C-alpha positions in Angstrom: -21.5 13.5 29.0 -19.3 16.0 30.4 -20.3 18.9 27.9 -22.4 21.6 29.0 -25.4 21.1 26.9 -26.8 24.8 27.4 -23.7 26.1 25.8 -22.3 24.9 22.4 -18.8 24.7 22.4 -15.8 26.2 24.4 -14.4 29.6 23.2 -11.8 29.6 20.5 -8.2 29.5 21.1 -7.5 33.3 20.7 -5.3 33.4 23.8 -2.7 31.6 21.9 -2.1 35.0 20.0 -1.5 37.2 23.0 1.6 38.8 24.6 2.8 37.8 27.8 0.4 40.1 29.6 -2.6 38.4 27.9 -3.1 41.2 25.5 -4.1 40.1 22.1 -1.9 41.2 19.2 -2.7 41.5 15.6 -1.6 38.9 13.2 -2.2 40.2 9.7 -2.8 36.8 8.0 -5.0 35.5 10.8 -7.1 38.8 10.5 -7.5 38.5 6.9 -8.4 34.8 7.4 -11.0 35.7 10.0 -12.4 38.5 7.9 -12.7 36.0 4.8 -14.4 33.2 7.1 -17.0 36.1 8.4 -17.7 36.9 4.9 -18.3 33.2 3.9 -20.4 32.8 7.0 -22.6 35.5 6.4 -23.0 34.4 2.8 -23.5 30.8 3.4 -25.0 31.0 6.8 -27.5 34.0 7.0 -28.6 34.4 10.5 -25.8 32.7 12.2 -22.7 34.2 13.7 -19.5 32.8 12.1 -18.4 30.8 15.2 -22.0 29.2 15.4 -21.9 28.6 11.6 -18.6 26.7 12.1 -20.0 24.8 15.0 -23.1 23.7 12.9 -20.9 23.0 9.8 -18.8 20.5 12.0 -21.8 18.7 13.3 -23.7 18.6 9.9 -20.7 17.2 8.2 -21.1 14.3 10.4 -24.8 14.1 10.6 -25.7 15.5 7.1 -29.3 15.7 6.2 -28.6 14.9 2.7 -26.4 12.3 1.0 -23.0 13.4 -0.2 -20.1 12.0 -2.2 -17.2 10.9 0.0 -14.6 13.1 -2.0 -16.8 16.2 -1.5 -17.3 15.5 2.1 -13.5 15.2 2.5 -13.1 18.5 0.9 -15.7 19.9 3.1 -13.9 18.4 6.2 -10.6 20.1 5.1 -12.2 23.4 4.8 -14.1 23.1 8.1 -10.8 22.0 9.8 -9.3 25.4 8.5 -12.2 27.2 10.2 -14.2 27.9 7.1 -18.0 27.6 7.8 -19.1 26.0 4.6 -22.6 24.6 4.1 -23.8 21.5 2.3 -27.2 21.4 0.6 -29.9 21.8 3.4 -27.4 22.4 6.2 -28.6 26.0 6.8 -32.2 25.2 6.8 -31.7 22.2 9.0 -29.7 24.0 11.5 -32.2 26.8 11.5 -35.1 24.2 12.1 -33.1 22.5 14.7 -32.2 25.7 16.5 -35.9 26.8 16.5 -36.7 23.5 18.2 -34.2 24.2 21.1 -31.1 22.4 19.7 -27.6 23.8 19.6 -24.8 21.8 17.8 -24.1 19.6 21.2 -27.6 18.7 21.6 -27.8 17.8 17.8 -25.0 15.5 18.1 -26.2 13.8 21.2 -29.7 13.2 19.3 -28.0 11.7 16.3 -25.4 9.8 18.2 -28.2 8.2 20.4 -30.1 7.6 17.2 -27.2 5.3 15.9 -27.8 3.2 18.9 -31.4 2.3 18.0 -32.1 0.0 15.0 -34.3 1.4 12.3 -36.4 -1.9 12.5 -37.3 -1.0 16.0 -39.6 1.9 15.0 -41.5 2.8 12.0 -40.8 6.4 12.9 -37.1 6.0 12.7 -35.7 8.3 10.2 -33.4 5.6 9.0 -36.3 4.5 7.0 -36.2 8.0 5.1 -32.5 8.2 4.8 -31.5 9.4 1.4 -29.0 7.1 -0.2 -27.3 6.8 -3.6 -24.8 4.4 -4.9 -21.7 6.4 -4.7 -22.7 8.6 -1.9 -22.6 8.6 1.8 -26.2 8.6 3.2 -27.8 11.6 4.8 -30.6 11.3 7.5 -33.1 14.1 7.4 -33.8 16.3 10.5 -37.6 16.2 11.0 -39.0 18.8 13.3 -42.2 17.2 13.9 -40.3 14.2 15.2 -37.6 16.0 17.3 -39.0 19.1 18.6 -39.8 17.8 22.1 -36.2 16.1 22.4 -34.5 18.9 24.0 -37.2 19.2 26.7 -37.0 15.6 27.3 -33.4 15.6 27.6 -32.8 18.9 29.4 -36.0 19.6 31.3 -37.3 16.2 32.1 -33.9 14.8 32.7 -34.0 11.6 30.4 -30.8 10.4 29.2 -30.2 10.9 25.4 -31.1 7.3 24.2 -34.3 7.3 26.3 -35.3 10.8 25.1 -34.7 9.6 21.5 -36.6 6.4 22.0 -39.7 8.4 23.6 -39.7 10.7 20.7 -39.8 7.8 18.3 -42.4 6.0 20.3 -44.7 9.2 20.3 -44.3 9.7 16.5 -45.4 5.8 15.8 -48.9 6.7 15.1 -47.8 9.0 12.3 -46.1 6.4 10.3 -48.4 3.5 9.2 -47.2 0.0 9.1 -46.1 -1.0 5.6 -48.6 -2.8 3.4 -47.7 -6.3 2.5 -48.4 -7.5 -1.0 -49.5 -10.9 0.4 -52.5 -9.2 2.1 -55.6 -8.7 0.1 
């Protein structure tokens, strides 16, 4: 992947609001919007800078730890696209746990995108088995620190590609997830 996994995302497009000498100029509406977004981030994402909160919100919208109604997700997506760092249930605690394990939004995305390529039937430890689903909701996949805490090290330090690091983490966790009991066995 061409992204730098040690950095989260590129800086914002603040240069678009500069004069011909590159000196930023004030835009009253934009300044008020920024102040409002900072206030919302501080309220909904304690311990996160507003830009980091927005990056986590973008990622968790697509890799939500909890199920969400499609209409609510559409509204959330619209707010996030406008730069509003909103948070769904469990998003802040998920981002906090993942961040403590060495993830940033880019790494978290790489993990969950690679996880999509591995069928849940391949591993008892696959979080797809614990995915929360409801009839009228889009499913959510929980972040489990005990399962993924070594993933950043496998990927960044040991140099495994994302899918291999994901497979290794799932394989290591297999003993923690007993085989399901079959009713036919006595």
